[in-house]
LUMMI-924852 format. One record per residue (C-alpha): residue number from 1; residue in one letter; y negated, x negated, z negated. Coordinates in nm, 3 decimals, decimal comma, padded with zeros to 5 digits. Layout:
BEGIN
resi; resn; Y; X; Z
NUM; A; Y; X; Z
...
# end
This chain:
BEGIN
resi; resn; Y; X; Z
1; M; -03,214; -10,524; -07,491
2; P; -03,490; -10,600; -07,741
3; P; -03,805; -10,747; -07,587
4; T; -03,838; -11,126; -07,589
5; W; -04,145; -11,121; -07,813
6; L; -03,949; -10,930; -08,080
7; T; -03,661; -11,177; -08,066
8; V; -03,894; -11,476; -08,103
9; L; -04,087; -11,312; -08,387
10; A; -03,761; -11,219; -08,560
11; W; -03,626; -11,574; -08,553
12; I; -03,955; -11,712; -08,687
13; W; -03,993; -11,455; -08,968
14; V; -03,629; -11,463; -09,076
15; G; -03,630; -11,844; -09,064
16; L; -03,941; -11,856; -09,282
17; A; -03,775; -11,608; -09,520
18; F; -03,476; -11,836; -09,578
19; A; -03,702; -12,141; -09,607
20; S; -03,922; -11,961; -09,863
21; A; -03,621; -11,846; -10,066
22; G; -03,483; -12,201; -10,058
23; W; -03,811; -12,349; -10,177
24; I; -03,833; -12,102; -10,466
25; V; -03,476; -12,184; -10,572
26; Y; -03,562; -12,556; -10,559
27; D; -03,882; -12,500; -10,758
28; I; -03,692; -12,309; -11,026
29; Y; -03,387; -12,529; -11,062
30; G; -03,493; -12,860; -10,910
31; R; -03,845; -12,883; -11,050
32; G; -03,778; -12,708; -11,379
33; Y; -03,986; -12,391; -11,347
34; R; -03,719; -12,182; -11,521
35; Q; -03,808; -11,818; -11,576
36; R; -03,822; -11,689; -11,930
37; M; -03,649; -11,374; -11,804
38; R; -03,345; -11,523; -11,629
39; I; -03,290; -11,231; -11,391
40; M; -03,622; -11,324; -11,227
41; E; -03,456; -11,644; -11,104
42; V; -03,264; -11,412; -10,873
43; V; -03,548; -11,168; -10,809
44; W; -03,798; -11,417; -10,668
45; P; -03,568; -11,572; -10,404
46; V; -03,439; -11,228; -10,301
47; T; -03,796; -11,104; -10,267
48; A; -03,854; -11,396; -10,029
49; L; -03,568; -11,271; -09,811
50; Y; -03,785; -10,980; -09,695
51; F; -04,144; -11,079; -09,773
52; S; -04,073; -11,419; -09,617
53; V; -04,358; -11,670; -09,650
54; L; -04,582; -11,404; -09,812
55; S; -04,357; -11,416; -10,118
56; L; -04,480; -11,766; -10,197
57; Y; -04,818; -11,626; -10,296
58; G; -04,667; -11,380; -10,543
59; Y; -04,428; -11,636; -10,685
60; G; -04,699; -11,900; -10,721
61; R; -04,942; -11,661; -10,885
62; W; -04,713; -11,452; -11,108
63; G; -04,372; -11,620; -11,116
64; R; -04,427; -11,990; -11,164
65; T; -04,730; -11,937; -11,389
66; S; -04,523; -11,742; -11,643
67; T; -04,277; -12,028; -11,703
68; A; -04,270; -12,247; -12,014
69; K; -04,332; -12,560; -11,806
70; W; -04,648; -12,416; -11,649
71; I; -04,779; -12,272; -11,976
72; A; -04,729; -12,602; -12,158
73; R; -04,941; -12,781; -11,898
74; E; -05,194; -12,521; -11,781
75; G; -05,192; -12,248; -12,046
76; E; -05,082; -11,887; -12,014
77; R; -05,235; -11,679; -11,736
78; T; -05,294; -11,311; -11,808
79; R; -05,159; -11,069; -11,550
80; S; -05,360; -10,764; -11,452
81; F; -05,190; -10,428; -11,480
82; G; -05,162; -10,408; -11,102
83; A; -04,989; -10,746; -11,093
84; R; -04,744; -10,640; -11,362
85; V; -04,660; -10,332; -11,156
86; A; -04,606; -10,550; -10,847
87; V; -04,365; -10,776; -11,037
88; G; -04,183; -10,466; -11,158
89; V; -04,143; -10,350; -10,798
90; T; -04,001; -10,688; -10,695
91; H; -03,747; -10,647; -10,974
92; C; -03,615; -10,308; -10,859
93; G; -03,663; -10,406; -10,494
94; S; -03,439; -10,709; -10,523
95; G; -03,142; -10,497; -10,631
96; C; -03,212; -10,256; -10,346
97; T; -03,245; -10,542; -10,099
98; L; -02,911; -10,698; -10,191
99; G; -02,747; -10,355; -10,174
100; D; -02,896; -10,288; -09,832
101; I; -02,789; -10,626; -09,697
102; I; -02,431; -10,583; -09,819
103; G; -02,425; -10,218; -09,712
104; G; -02,557; -10,293; -09,364
105; W; -02,274; -10,538; -09,299
106; L; -02,010; -10,309; -09,452
107; V; -02,109; -10,011; -09,239
108; F; -02,115; -10,229; -08,928
109; L; -01,787; -10,411; -08,987
110; I; -01,588; -10,108; -09,104
111; A; -01,770; -09,866; -08,868
112; I; -01,854; -09,609; -09,137
113; D; -01,988; -09,287; -08,990
114; I; -02,065; -08,968; -09,182
115; L; -02,070; -08,643; -08,985
116; G; -02,058; -08,858; -08,674
117; S; -02,375; -09,044; -08,771
118; R; -02,395; -09,417; -08,831
119; L; -02,739; -09,368; -08,987
120; L; -02,600; -09,129; -09,252
121; G; -02,323; -09,380; -09,320
122; E; -02,585; -09,648; -09,379
123; Y; -02,785; -09,419; -09,605
124; V; -02,490; -09,334; -09,832
125; V; -02,342; -09,683; -09,856
126; D; -02,677; -09,858; -09,886
127; Y; -02,801; -09,623; -10,157
128; A; -02,478; -09,645; -10,356
129; L; -02,492; -10,026; -10,355
130; A; -02,868; -10,038; -10,411
131; F; -02,833; -09,800; -10,708
132; T; -02,550; -10,004; -10,860
133; L; -02,727; -10,338; -10,824
134; G; -03,067; -10,197; -10,917
135; I; -02,930; -10,053; -11,241
136; L; -02,749; -10,381; -11,310
137; F; -03,072; -10,578; -11,267
138; Q; -03,257; -10,337; -11,497
139; Y; -02,976; -10,350; -11,753
140; L; -02,990; -10,731; -11,760
141; T; -03,361; -10,701; -11,832
142; I; -03,367; -10,418; -12,086
143; K; -03,060; -10,503; -12,294
144; P; -03,185; -10,842; -12,423
145; M; -03,545; -10,721; -12,452
146; Q; -03,453; -10,426; -12,673
147; N; -03,130; -10,565; -12,824
148; L; -02,930; -10,261; -12,712
149; S; -02,557; -10,199; -12,704
150; V; -02,385; -10,197; -12,365
151; G; -02,373; -09,817; -12,345
152; A; -02,731; -09,771; -12,460
153; G; -02,846; -10,045; -12,223
154; V; -02,683; -09,878; -11,922
155; K; -02,824; -09,538; -12,019
156; E; -03,174; -09,681; -12,057
157; A; -03,146; -09,872; -11,727
158; V; -03,052; -09,551; -11,543
159; K; -03,345; -09,367; -11,701
160; V; -03,592; -09,642; -11,623
161; D; -03,493; -09,744; -11,272
162; T; -03,347; -09,443; -11,089
163; L; -03,680; -09,307; -10,970
164; S; -03,813; -09,656; -10,900
165; L; -03,526; -09,768; -10,678
166; T; -03,509; -09,429; -10,506
167; S; -03,875; -09,453; -10,411
168; F; -03,807; -09,800; -10,264
169; E; -03,522; -09,659; -10,055
170; V; -03,742; -09,372; -09,932
171; G; -03,971; -09,617; -09,753
172; L; -03,682; -09,821; -09,617
173; F; -03,474; -09,521; -09,507
174; G; -03,769; -09,366; -09,326
175; W; -03,813; -09,689; -09,132
176; M; -03,439; -09,709; -09,059
177; A; -03,457; -09,361; -08,907
178; L; -03,732; -09,482; -08,675
179; M; -03,523; -09,787; -08,584
180; R; -03,217; -09,580; -08,485
181; L; -03,373; -09,258; -08,358
182; V; -03,697; -09,372; -08,196
183; F; -03,730; -09,746; -08,131
184; F; -03,374; -09,838; -08,028
185; T; -03,155; -09,542; -07,933
186; D; -02,925; -09,666; -07,655
187; P; -02,791; -09,900; -07,768
188; N; -02,887; -09,916; -08,133
189; L; -02,965; -10,248; -08,297
190; E; -02,681; -10,373; -08,519
191; P; -02,655; -10,628; -08,804
192; D; -02,519; -10,897; -08,572
193; Q; -02,861; -10,908; -08,402
194; I; -03,152; -11,102; -08,550
195; E; -03,395; -10,827; -08,448
196; Y; -03,212; -10,582; -08,676
197; W; -03,275; -10,797; -08,982
198; F; -03,638; -10,859; -08,896
199; L; -03,697; -10,484; -08,870
200; M; -03,505; -10,432; -09,194
201; Q; -03,744; -10,680; -09,357
202; V; -04,032; -10,463; -09,237
203; G; -03,856; -10,160; -09,385
204; M; -03,809; -10,335; -09,718
205; M; -04,178; -10,421; -09,729
206; L; -04,251; -10,053; -09,666
207; G; -04,010; -09,976; -09,949
208; F; -04,223; -10,197; -10,173
209; V; -04,528; -09,991; -10,071
210; T; -04,363; -09,655; -10,146
211; A; -04,223; -09,783; -10,477
212; Y; -04,554; -09,925; -10,602
213; P; -04,730; -09,600; -10,702
214; V; -04,410; -09,466; -10,858
215; N; -04,376; -09,782; -11,070
216; W; -04,745; -09,758; -11,162
217; W; -04,684; -09,406; -11,293
218; L; -04,361; -09,499; -11,473
219; I; -04,524; -09,792; -11,652
220; R; -04,838; -09,594; -11,741
221; R; -04,620; -09,321; -11,891
222; G; -04,421; -09,578; -12,090
223; V; -04,096; -09,490; -11,915
224; K; -04,057; -09,837; -11,766
225; P; -04,156; -10,158; -11,948
226; A; -04,425; -10,368; -11,782
227; M; -04,319; -10,715; -11,671
# end
């Protein structure tokens, strides 16, 4: 059984994550801070699902301040290059996060094992869903920005985001291996336990860390547009 301190911490952090995501949704739709890039109205709440209360800093500094309502009242705030990279990581990370959440439940409910390994089942299903959603998020960003056709938009999204989302999954998958093979081996934690989702949040934050330098390089090279 997980230690009591981990259970308590998990309930607090996960609870704050849902509260933070709810507040961001309310701020966007209820208070009128609509994002100029509509996909970011999904990205910011999803980012809160793993960064929890810490996401409020990023949203307040880089999300809300880029909206028409804020700019009309306070003026436009210039983002540093590092901040633009961070926002880019939240964009690819949100697709990965949704894929990992859906994949975690699918593998658990259907009992998907590959070569007798639940961890390999999670890797394959999670990556497939994360790739699909990550490319979709990037497509919804690039297509209107560059006025591309559907086919060209998909091709460009794959080129731009494959390395980015893969680097996010590298950090998360490494942490998942520690969860299953080191921290909790008999029995393993499963998605019907709150501790599992807290540790997955930690893994997603590590994914953000491993994706950051890759996004920095991609944006510097002009492969990925800065946000």
